[in-house]
DRENBA-103853 format. One record per atom (N, C-alpha, C, O): z negated, x, y negated; chain; residue number from 0; atom name. Coordinates in steps of 0.02 Angstrom, whole numbers, plus 50000, padded with zeros to 5 digits. Atoms other than C-alpha are relative to their C-alpha. Layout:
N
<<Z; X; Y>; A; NUM; CA>;
...
//
This chain:
122
<<50005; 50042; 50058>; A; 0; N>;
<<49997; 49999; 50002>; A; 0; CA>;
<<50001; 50047; 49937>; A; 0; C>;
<<50018; 50023; 49883>; A; 0; O>;
<<49991; 49961; 50053>; A; 1; N>;
<<49991; 50149; 49891>; A; 1; CA>;
<<50042; 50055; 50010>; A; 1; C>;
<<50032; 50089; 50061>; A; 1; O>;
<<49955; 49946; 49994>; A; 2; N>;
<<50127; 50275; 49866>; A; 2; CA>;
<<49999; 50049; 49938>; A; 2; C>;
<<50018; 50034; 49882>; A; 2; O>;
<<50002; 49949; 50044>; A; 3; N>;
<<50100; 50436; 49778>; A; 3; CA>;
<<50062; 50043; 49996>; A; 3; C>;
<<50093; 50055; 50048>; A; 3; O>;
<<49938; 49960; 50005>; A; 4; N>;
<<50246; 50543; 49710>; A; 4; CA>;
<<49994; 50038; 49939>; A; 4; C>;
<<49951; 50027; 49897>; A; 4; O>;
<<49990; 49959; 50059>; A; 5; N>;
<<50298; 50673; 49585>; A; 5; CA>;
<<49975; 50073; 50009>; A; 5; C>;
<<49980; 50112; 49962>; A; 5; O>;
<<50024; 49932; 49990>; A; 6; N>;
<<50222; 50832; 49661>; A; 6; CA>;
<<50059; 50046; 50002>; A; 6; C>;
<<50117; 50024; 50004>; A; 6; O>;
<<49946; 49950; 49997>; A; 7; N>;
<<50321; 50993; 49666>; A; 7; CA>;
<<49965; 50070; 49984>; A; 7; C>;
<<49905; 50081; 49984>; A; 7; O>;
<<50017; 49933; 50020>; A; 8; N>;
<<50321; 51177; 49618>; A; 8; CA>;
<<50002; 50008; 49928>; A; 8; C>;
<<50051; 49983; 49900>; A; 8; O>;
<<49998; 49994; 50074>; A; 9; N>;
<<50283; 51219; 49436>; A; 9; CA>;
<<49963; 50067; 49987>; A; 9; C>;
<<49918; 50089; 50024>; A; 9; O>;
<<50022; 49936; 50018>; A; 10; N>;
<<50249; 51383; 49345>; A; 10; CA>;
<<49930; 49987; 49959>; A; 10; C>;
<<49919; 49935; 49928>; A; 10; O>;
<<50061; 50004; 50046>; A; 11; N>;
<<50076; 51414; 49262>; A; 11; CA>;
<<50016; 49984; 49931>; A; 11; C>;
<<50062; 50012; 49900>; A; 11; O>;
<<49985; 50025; 50067>; A; 12; N>;
<<50065; 51326; 49100>; A; 12; CA>;
<<50048; 49940; 49998>; A; 12; C>;
<<50058; 49908; 49946>; A; 12; O>;
<<49952; 50057; 50004>; A; 13; N>;
<<50189; 51196; 49148>; A; 13; CA>;
<<49968; 49936; 50012>; A; 13; C>;
<<49907; 49936; 50018>; A; 13; O>;
<<50021; 50067; 49995>; A; 14; N>;
<<50172; 51008; 49170>; A; 14; CA>;
<<50034; 49962; 50061>; A; 14; C>;
<<50090; 49976; 50082>; A; 14; O>;
<<49971; 50045; 49949>; A; 15; N>;
<<50198; 50880; 49304>; A; 15; CA>;
<<49967; 49929; 49994>; A; 15; C>;
<<49909; 49925; 49976>; A; 15; O>;
<<50023; 50071; 50001>; A; 16; N>;
<<50176; 50690; 49311>; A; 16; CA>;
<<50001; 49968; 50067>; A; 16; C>;
<<50054; 49958; 50096>; A; 16; O>;
<<50003; 50035; 49936>; A; 17; N>;
<<50115; 50607; 49468>; A; 17; CA>;
<<49996; 49926; 49985>; A; 17; C>;
<<49969; 49901; 49935>; A; 17; O>;
<<50002; 50077; 50009>; A; 18; N>;
<<50139; 50422; 49495>; A; 18; CA>;
<<49971; 49972; 50065>; A; 18; C>;
<<49985; 49998; 50120>; A; 18; O>;
<<50030; 50039; 49943>; A; 19; N>;
<<50042; 50306; 49612>; A; 19; CA>;
<<50025; 49921; 49985>; A; 19; C>;
<<50007; 49885; 49939>; A; 19; O>;
<<49976; 50070; 50000>; A; 20; N>;
<<50136; 50143; 49648>; A; 20; CA>;
<<49966; 49956; 50051>; A; 20; C>;
<<49958; 49978; 50108>; A; 20; O>;
<<50035; 50045; 49957>; A; 21; N>;
<<50047; 49994; 49726>; A; 21; CA>;
<<50043; 49940; 50021>; A; 21; C>;
<<50081; 49913; 49982>; A; 21; O>;
<<49969; 50058; 49976>; A; 22; N>;
<<50115; 49858; 49833>; A; 22; CA>;
<<49948; 49960; 50037>; A; 22; C>;
<<49908; 49986; 50076>; A; 22; O>;
<<50053; 50046; 49970>; A; 23; N>;
<<50011; 49708; 49885>; A; 23; CA>;
<<49933; 49999; 49958>; A; 23; C>;
<<49885; 49963; 49972>; A; 23; O>;
<<50068; 49994; 50043>; A; 24; N>;
<<49879; 49754; 49750>; A; 24; CA>;
<<50023; 49987; 49931>; A; 24; C>;
<<50080; 50003; 49915>; A; 24; O>;
<<49989; 50002; 50073>; A; 25; N>;
<<49873; 49712; 49567>; A; 25; CA>;
<<49952; 50052; 49969>; A; 25; C>;
<<49891; 50044; 49962>; A; 25; O>;
<<50039; 49939; 50021>; A; 26; N>;
<<49820; 49878; 49496>; A; 26; CA>;
<<49956; 49983; 49942>; A; 26; C>;
<<49904; 50015; 49937>; A; 26; O>;
<<50042; 50010; 50063>; A; 27; N>;
<<49749; 49808; 49334>; A; 27; CA>;
<<49931; 49976; 50024>; A; 27; C>;
<<49883; 49983; 49985>; A; 27; O>;
<<50062; 50026; 49979>; A; 28; N>;
<<49609; 49732; 49438>; A; 28; CA>;
<<49955; 50057; 50033>; A; 28; C>;
<<49895; 50048; 50042>; A; 28; O>;
<<50030; 49948; 49960>; A; 29; N>;
<<49564; 49897; 49525>; A; 29; CA>;
<<49974; 50062; 49956>; A; 29; C>;
<<50000; 50079; 49903>; A; 29; O>;
<<50012; 49925; 50021>; A; 30; N>;
<<49478; 50060; 49486>; A; 30; CA>;
<<50047; 50041; 50036>; A; 30; C>;
<<50050; 50033; 50097>; A; 30; O>;
<<49953; 49953; 49973>; A; 31; N>;
<<49609; 50191; 49522>; A; 31; CA>;
<<49974; 50074; 49991>; A; 31; C>;
<<49960; 50096; 49935>; A; 31; O>;
<<50025; 49927; 50004>; A; 32; N>;
<<49553; 50369; 49559>; A; 32; CA>;
<<50050; 50046; 50026>; A; 32; C>;
<<50090; 50029; 50070>; A; 32; O>;
<<49953; 49942; 49976>; A; 33; N>;
<<49650; 50534; 49583>; A; 33; CA>;
<<49947; 50052; 50029>; A; 33; C>;
<<49895; 50068; 50000>; A; 33; O>;
<<50041; 49954; 49970>; A; 34; N>;
<<49579; 50658; 49704>; A; 34; CA>;
<<50043; 50058; 50022>; A; 34; C>;
<<50104; 50047; 50024>; A; 34; O>;
<<49960; 49945; 49975>; A; 35; N>;
<<49641; 50829; 49767>; A; 35; CA>;
<<49967; 50038; 50058>; A; 35; C>;
<<49906; 50038; 50064>; A; 35; O>;
<<50028; 49965; 49938>; A; 36; N>;
<<49615; 50931; 49924>; A; 36; CA>;
<<50039; 50060; 50013>; A; 36; C>;
<<50101; 50059; 50016>; A; 36; O>;
<<49965; 49935; 49971>; A; 37; N>;
<<49654; 51109; 49973>; A; 37; CA>;
<<49974; 50007; 50071>; A; 37; C>;
<<49918; 49990; 50088>; A; 37; O>;
<<50007; 49995; 49929>; A; 38; N>;
<<49666; 51147; 50156>; A; 38; CA>;
<<49926; 50036; 50015>; A; 38; C>;
<<49911; 50089; 49989>; A; 38; O>;
<<50066; 49973; 49988>; A; 39; N>;
<<49489; 51180; 50222>; A; 39; CA>;
<<49943; 49991; 49958>; A; 39; C>;
<<49887; 50015; 49970>; A; 39; O>;
<<50055; 50023; 50044>; A; 40; N>;
<<49394; 51110; 50082>; A; 40; CA>;
<<49998; 49926; 49991>; A; 40; C>;
<<50047; 49890; 50004>; A; 40; O>;
<<50009; 50074; 50006>; A; 41; N>;
<<49326; 50939; 50044>; A; 41; CA>;
<<50046; 49967; 49939>; A; 41; C>;
<<50061; 49999; 49889>; A; 41; O>;
<<49962; 50037; 50050>; A; 42; N>;
<<49425; 50813; 49943>; A; 42; CA>;
<<49957; 49995; 49936>; A; 42; C>;
<<49898; 49977; 49939>; A; 42; O>;
<<50044; 50002; 50064>; A; 43; N>;
<<49368; 50821; 49761>; A; 43; CA>;
<<50031; 49952; 49947>; A; 43; C>;
<<50091; 49938; 49945>; A; 43; O>;
<<49986; 50045; 50054>; A; 44; N>;
<<49369; 50705; 49615>; A; 44; CA>;
<<50043; 50036; 49944>; A; 44; C>;
<<50029; 50092; 49924>; A; 44; O>;
<<49962; 49976; 50060>; A; 45; N>;
<<49500; 50729; 49477>; A; 45; CA>;
<<49990; 49963; 49944>; A; 45; C>;
<<49974; 49990; 49891>; A; 45; O>;
<<50013; 50046; 50053>; A; 46; N>;
<<49487; 50576; 49372>; A; 46; CA>;
<<50008; 49928; 50025>; A; 46; C>;
<<50026; 49916; 50082>; A; 46; O>;
<<49996; 50072; 49984>; A; 47; N>;
<<49486; 50387; 49371>; A; 47; CA>;
<<50012; 49960; 49938>; A; 47; C>;
<<49992; 49979; 49883>; A; 47; O>;
<<49993; 50048; 50055>; A; 48; N>;
<<49538; 50239; 49264>; A; 48; CA>;
<<49971; 49930; 50022>; A; 48; C>;
<<49980; 49907; 50078>; A; 48; O>;
<<50034; 50068; 49985>; A; 49; N>;
<<49442; 50074; 49257>; A; 49; CA>;
<<50031; 49954; 49949>; A; 49; C>;
<<50088; 49963; 49929>; A; 49; O>;
<<49981; 50050; 50049>; A; 50; N>;
<<49455; 49933; 49137>; A; 50; CA>;
<<49982; 50025; 49930>; A; 50; C>;
<<49929; 50011; 49901>; A; 50; O>;
<<50010; 49976; 50071>; A; 51; N>;
<<49473; 50019; 48973>; A; 51; CA>;
<<49956; 50071; 49999>; A; 51; C>;
<<49934; 50096; 49947>; A; 51; O>;
<<50044; 49942; 49994>; A; 52; N>;
<<49378; 50175; 49039>; A; 52; CA>;
<<50047; 50056; 50039>; A; 52; C>;
<<50087; 50041; 50084>; A; 52; O>;
<<49975; 49946; 49956>; A; 53; N>;
<<49441; 50345; 49101>; A; 53; CA>;
<<49944; 50056; 50001>; A; 53; C>;
<<49901; 50062; 49957>; A; 53; O>;
<<50049; 49946; 49988>; A; 54; N>;
<<49342; 50491; 49166>; A; 54; CA>;
<<50026; 50054; 50039>; A; 54; C>;
<<50062; 50041; 50087>; A; 54; O>;
<<49967; 49940; 49970>; A; 55; N>;
<<49387; 50670; 49218>; A; 55; CA>;
<<49951; 50047; 50025>; A; 55; C>;
<<49895; 50052; 50001>; A; 55; O>;
<<50043; 49937; 49978>; A; 56; N>;
<<49315; 50814; 49313>; A; 56; CA>;
<<50006; 50048; 49950>; A; 56; C>;
<<50058; 50051; 49917>; A; 56; O>;
<<50004; 49954; 50057>; A; 57; N>;
<<49266; 50950; 49194>; A; 57; CA>;
<<50057; 50047; 49994>; A; 57; C>;
<<50082; 50060; 49940>; A; 57; O>;
<<49949; 49949; 49997>; A; 58; N>;
<<49397; 51074; 49252>; A; 58; CA>;
<<50070; 49974; 49979>; A; 58; C>;
<<50116; 50014; 49972>; A; 58; O>;
<<49933; 50026; 50011>; A; 59; N>;
<<49541; 50956; 49210>; A; 59; CA>;
<<49998; 49965; 49934>; A; 59; C>;
<<50050; 49946; 49908>; A; 59; O>;
<<50009; 50037; 50056>; A; 60; N>;
<<49467; 50874; 49056>; A; 60; CA>;
<<50037; 50033; 49938>; A; 60; C>;
<<50026; 50093; 49926>; A; 60; O>;
<<49961; 49971; 50049>; A; 61; N>;
<<49587; 50899; 48905>; A; 61; CA>;
<<50070; 50022; 50014>; A; 61; C>;
<<50112; 50036; 49972>; A; 61; O>;
<<49935; 49980; 49980>; A; 62; N>;
<<49730; 50942; 49013>; A; 62; CA>;
<<50035; 49949; 50039>; A; 62; C>;
<<50096; 49947; 50041>; A; 62; O>;
<<49976; 50058; 49959>; A; 63; N>;
<<49752; 50789; 49126>; A; 63; CA>;
<<49989; 49935; 49970>; A; 63; C>;
<<49936; 49925; 49942>; A; 63; O>;
<<50011; 50066; 50024>; A; 64; N>;
<<49776; 50611; 49075>; A; 64; CA>;
<<50029; 49950; 50046>; A; 64; C>;
<<50087; 49951; 50067>; A; 64; O>;
<<49982; 50056; 49959>; A; 65; N>;
<<49775; 50457; 49176>; A; 65; CA>;
<<50017; 49935; 49958>; A; 65; C>;
<<49982; 49916; 49910>; A; 65; O>;
<<49981; 50065; 50035>; A; 66; N>;
<<49863; 50298; 49119>; A; 66; CA>;
<<50028; 49948; 50046>; A; 66; C>;
<<50050; 49962; 50102>; A; 66; O>;
<<49972; 50055; 49960>; A; 67; N>;
<<49917; 50127; 49180>; A; 67; CA>;
<<50060; 49971; 49971>; A; 67; C>;
<<50069; 49969; 49910>; A; 67; O>;
<<49941; 50043; 50022>; A; 68; N>;
<<50079; 50031; 49171>; A; 68; CA>;
<<49989; 49935; 50045>; A; 68; C>;
<<50010; 49932; 50103>; A; 68; O>;
<<50018; 50059; 49964>; A; 69; N>;
<<50019; 49860; 49223>; A; 69; CA>;
<<50061; 49961; 50021>; A; 69; C>;
<<50061; 49932; 50076>; A; 69; O>;
<<49936; 50037; 49990>; A; 70; N>;
<<50194; 49783; 49215>; A; 70; CA>;
<<50030; 50028; 50057>; A; 70; C>;
<<50056; 49989; 50098>; A; 70; O>;
<<49969; 49966; 49939>; A; 71; N>;
<<50257; 49913; 49342>; A; 71; CA>;
<<49951; 50008; 50057>; A; 71; C>;
<<49971; 50028; 50112>; A; 71; O>;
<<50042; 49990; 49949>; A; 72; N>;
<<50098; 49917; 49439>; A; 72; CA>;
<<49994; 50069; 50026>; A; 72; C>;
<<49991; 50085; 50086>; A; 72; O>;
<<50003; 49926; 49988>; A; 73; N>;
<<50087; 50103; 49422>; A; 73; CA>;
<<49946; 50033; 49959>; A; 73; C>;
<<49937; 50019; 49900>; A; 73; O>;
<<50046; 49955; 50036>; A; 74; N>;
<<49949; 50229; 49382>; A; 74; CA>;
<<50032; 50069; 49999>; A; 74; C>;
<<50060; 50092; 50049>; A; 74; O>;
<<49974; 49936; 50004>; A; 75; N>;
<<50003; 50395; 49321>; A; 75; CA>;
<<49952; 50058; 49984>; A; 75; C>;
<<49902; 50048; 49950>; A; 75; O>;
<<50045; 49943; 50018>; A; 76; N>;
<<49924; 50567; 49312>; A; 76; CA>;
<<50043; 50052; 49962>; A; 76; C>;
<<50086; 50084; 49992>; A; 76; O>;
<<49960; 49952; 50034>; A; 77; N>;
<<49998; 50676; 49179>; A; 77; CA>;
<<49963; 50065; 49998>; A; 77; C>;
<<49909; 50067; 49968>; A; 77; O>;
<<50031; 49933; 49993>; A; 78; N>;
<<49952; 50859; 49212>; A; 78; CA>;
<<50034; 50049; 49955>; A; 78; C>;
<<50094; 50063; 49961>; A; 78; O>;
<<49971; 49945; 50052>; A; 79; N>;
<<49976; 50989; 49070>; A; 79; CA>;
<<49959; 50060; 50011>; A; 79; C>;
<<49904; 50061; 50039>; A; 79; O>;
<<50036; 49936; 49994>; A; 80; N>;
<<49932; 51169; 49060>; A; 80; CA>;
<<49978; 50019; 50069>; A; 80; C>;
<<49923; 50044; 50079>; A; 80; O>;
<<50017; 49991; 49926>; A; 81; N>;
<<49933; 51186; 49245>; A; 81; CA>;
<<49979; 50072; 50016>; A; 81; C>;
<<50009; 50118; 49988>; A; 81; O>;
<<50022; 49945; 49978>; A; 82; N>;
<<49842; 51324; 49325>; A; 82; CA>;
<<50004; 50014; 50072>; A; 82; C>;
<<49997; 49965; 50108>; A; 82; O>;
<<49998; 49990; 49926>; A; 83; N>;
<<49857; 51409; 49500>; A; 83; CA>;
<<49944; 49968; 50036>; A; 83; C>;
<<49954; 49949; 50094>; A; 83; O>;
<<50050; 50029; 49966>; A; 84; N>;
<<49691; 51339; 49541>; A; 84; CA>;
<<50004; 49920; 50003>; A; 84; C>;
<<49964; 49887; 50037>; A; 84; O>;
<<49981; 50071; 49994>; A; 85; N>;
<<49762; 51162; 49515>; A; 85; CA>;
<<50041; 49985; 50065>; A; 85; C>;
<<50051; 49927; 50081>; A; 85; O>;
<<49960; 50009; 49941>; A; 86; N>;
<<49865; 51187; 49674>; A; 86; CA>;
<<49965; 49971; 50052>; A; 86; C>;
<<49916; 50000; 50077>; A; 86; O>;
<<50034; 50042; 49944>; A; 87; N>;
<<49817; 51054; 49805>; A; 87; CA>;
<<50050; 49944; 50013>; A; 87; C>;
<<50104; 49940; 49984>; A; 87; O>;
<<49971; 50059; 49987>; A; 88; N>;
<<49873; 50896; 49880>; A; 88; CA>;
<<49967; 49948; 49963>; A; 88; C>;
<<49905; 49945; 49967>; A; 88; O>;
<<50030; 50048; 50042>; A; 89; N>;
<<49843; 50755; 49764>; A; 89; CA>;
<<50005; 49933; 50029>; A; 89; C>;
<<50060; 49915; 50052>; A; 89; O>;
<<50001; 50067; 49977>; A; 90; N>;
<<49794; 50578; 49817>; A; 90; CA>;
<<49979; 49951; 49954>; A; 90; C>;
<<49933; 49966; 49915>; A; 90; O>;
<<50024; 50057; 50041>; A; 91; N>;
<<49776; 50415; 49728>; A; 91; CA>;
<<49963; 49954; 50047>; A; 91; C>;
<<49979; 49950; 50106>; A; 91; O>;
<<50040; 50044; 49966>; A; 92; N>;
<<49653; 50290; 49784>; A; 92; CA>;
<<49979; 49939; 49951>; A; 92; C>;
<<49976; 49944; 49890>; A; 92; O>;
<<50015; 50061; 50038>; A; 93; N>;
<<49603; 50113; 49730>; A; 93; CA>;
<<49942; 49966; 50032>; A; 93; C>;
<<49933; 49970; 50093>; A; 93; O>;
<<50055; 50039; 49982>; A; 94; N>;
<<49450; 50006; 49741>; A; 94; CA>;
<<49986; 49940; 49953>; A; 94; C>;
<<49988; 49945; 49892>; A; 94; O>;
<<50022; 50056; 50042>; A; 95; N>;
<<49401; 49835; 49685>; A; 95; CA>;
<<49927; 49986; 50007>; A; 95; C>;
<<49900; 49995; 50062>; A; 95; O>;
<<50070; 50015; 49998>; A; 96; N>;
<<49227; 49786; 49647>; A; 96; CA>;
<<49950; 50061; 50002>; A; 96; C>;
<<49889; 50053; 50004>; A; 96; O>;
<<50044; 49941; 49998>; A; 97; N>;
<<49167; 49971; 49649>; A; 97; CA>;
<<49971; 50002; 49929>; A; 97; C>;
<<50007; 49989; 49881>; A; 97; O>;
<<50030; 49990; 50064>; A; 98; N>;
<<49045; 49998; 49507>; A; 98; CA>;
<<50023; 50067; 49973>; A; 98; C>;
<<50033; 50115; 50009>; A; 98; O>;
<<49969; 49941; 50035>; A; 99; N>;
<<49107; 50124; 49380>; A; 99; CA>;
<<49964; 50068; 50014>; A; 99; C>;
<<49993; 50122; 50018>; A; 99; O>;
<<50035; 49940; 49990>; A; 100; N>;
<<48967; 50239; 49411>; A; 100; CA>;
<<50002; 50031; 50065>; A; 100; C>;
<<49971; 50083; 50077>; A; 100; O>;
<<49985; 49971; 49932>; A; 101; N>;
<<49024; 50269; 49590>; A; 101; CA>;
<<50070; 50027; 50004>; A; 101; C>;
<<50094; 50042; 50058>; A; 101; O>;
<<49931; 49989; 50000>; A; 102; N>;
<<49199; 50314; 49535>; A; 102; CA>;
<<50020; 50073; 50033>; A; 102; C>;
<<50076; 50083; 50056>; A; 102; O>;
<<49992; 49936; 49981>; A; 103; N>;
<<49179; 50499; 49587>; A; 103; CA>;
<<49995; 50007; 50080>; A; 103; C>;
<<50010; 50061; 50105>; A; 103; O>;
<<50017; 50005; 49931>; A; 104; N>;
<<49140; 50456; 49769>; A; 104; CA>;
<<50062; 49982; 50044>; A; 104; C>;
<<50093; 49929; 50033>; A; 104; O>;
<<49940; 50012; 49957>; A; 105; N>;
<<49280; 50468; 49902>; A; 105; CA>;
<<49984; 49929; 50041>; A; 105; C>;
<<50027; 49886; 50052>; A; 105; O>;
<<50021; 50060; 49958>; A; 106; N>;
<<49185; 50334; 50002>; A; 106; CA>;
<<50007; 49935; 49962>; A; 106; C>;
<<50010; 49883; 49994>; A; 106; O>;
<<49997; 50062; 50033>; A; 107; N>;
<<49197; 50207; 49868>; A; 107; CA>;
<<50069; 49963; 49994>; A; 107; C>;
<<50077; 49906; 49974>; A; 107; O>;
<<49931; 50034; 50002>; A; 108; N>;
<<49383; 50182; 49881>; A; 108; CA>;
<<50025; 49982; 50069>; A; 108; C>;
<<50018; 50015; 50121>; A; 108; O>;
<<49978; 50036; 49940>; A; 109; N>;
<<49461; 50070; 50003>; A; 109; CA>;
<<50078; 50019; 50019>; A; 109; C>;
<<50095; 50028; 50077>; A; 109; O>;
<<49927; 49987; 49990>; A; 110; N>;
<<49652; 50107; 49981>; A; 110; CA>;
<<50013; 50069; 49976>; A; 110; C>;
<<49988; 50092; 49924>; A; 110; O>;
<<49977; 49926; 50019>; A; 111; N>;
<<49732; 50285; 49982>; A; 111; CA>;
<<50070; 50000; 50013>; A; 111; C>;
<<50100; 49971; 50058>; A; 111; O>;
<<49924; 49974; 49994>; A; 112; N>;
<<49902; 50349; 49955>; A; 112; CA>;
<<50004; 50057; 50051>; A; 112; C>;
<<49953; 50079; 50078>; A; 112; O>;
<<49992; 49948; 49949>; A; 113; N>;
<<49976; 50481; 50071>; A; 113; CA>;
<<50002; 50069; 49977>; A; 113; C>;
<<50011; 50114; 50017>; A; 113; O>;
<<50006; 49933; 50032>; A; 114; N>;
<<49962; 50627; 49952>; A; 114; CA>;
<<50064; 50027; 49984>; A; 114; C>;
<<50115; 50013; 50016>; A; 114; O>;
<<49937; 49968; 50026>; A; 115; N>;
<<50086; 50726; 49860>; A; 115; CA>;
<<49978; 50077; 49976>; A; 115; C>;
<<49932; 50086; 49937>; A; 115; O>;
<<50018; 49926; 50011>; A; 116; N>;
<<50083; 50924; 49852>; A; 116; CA>;
<<50020; 50022; 49931>; A; 116; C>;
<<50074; 50006; 49906>; A; 116; O>;
<<49987; 49967; 50064>; A; 117; N>;
<<50068; 51016; 49688>; A; 117; CA>;
<<49985; 50071; 50011>; A; 117; C>;
<<49932; 50089; 50036>; A; 117; O>;
<<50008; 49929; 49991>; A; 118; N>;
<<50095; 51203; 49689>; A; 118; CA>;
<<50013; 50029; 49932>; A; 118; C>;
<<50065; 50018; 49902>; A; 118; O>;
<<49993; 49970; 50064>; A; 119; N>;
<<50065; 51300; 49532>; A; 119; CA>;
<<50006; 50076; 50015>; A; 119; C>;
<<49958; 50107; 50039>; A; 119; O>;
<<49990; 49935; 49981>; A; 120; N>;
<<50138; 51471; 49553>; A; 120; CA>;
<<50058; 50030; 49964>; A; 120; C>;
<<50109; 49997; 49955>; A; 120; O>;
<<49940; 49965; 50029>; A; 121; N>;
<<50251; 51599; 49468>; A; 121; CA>;
<<50044; 50033; 50050>; A; 121; C>;
<<50095; 50063; 50031>; A; 121; O>;
//
C-alpha cells in the first residue's frame, strides 16, 4: 500500500527527492514517517509529518524537508546537502491514530513501503 521511490547515487553536497505514494490509504489522515537503515544496524528515525507538524532527527535537521501533496496522496522527503553518512535504504511508513509523541518509534507504524536505496558517494 506504500511505494517509496526516488533513491539513487548522488555526490556529497547533492540533493535527492524521495516520494512515498499510498494506495488504499488517505495520507492526509495519517502520520507519515521516514526511516533509514544501514545493513547490520537498526532502522532509525529520519523525520515525520503529522497534521500541521513536522519533526526531524537532529542530524538531518535543516537539510531534509518532509511535505505532503494531499491531492496526489504523496509524501515527499527532500534531501539537500547530502553527506556520505546519509547513505542507507530509506523507508516510508504510515500510521493512523498514533499519538504524535510516539512518531520516532518503528513499532508505532502499521504500514511500510519497500525501501529505496540512497548512496552518497563521489
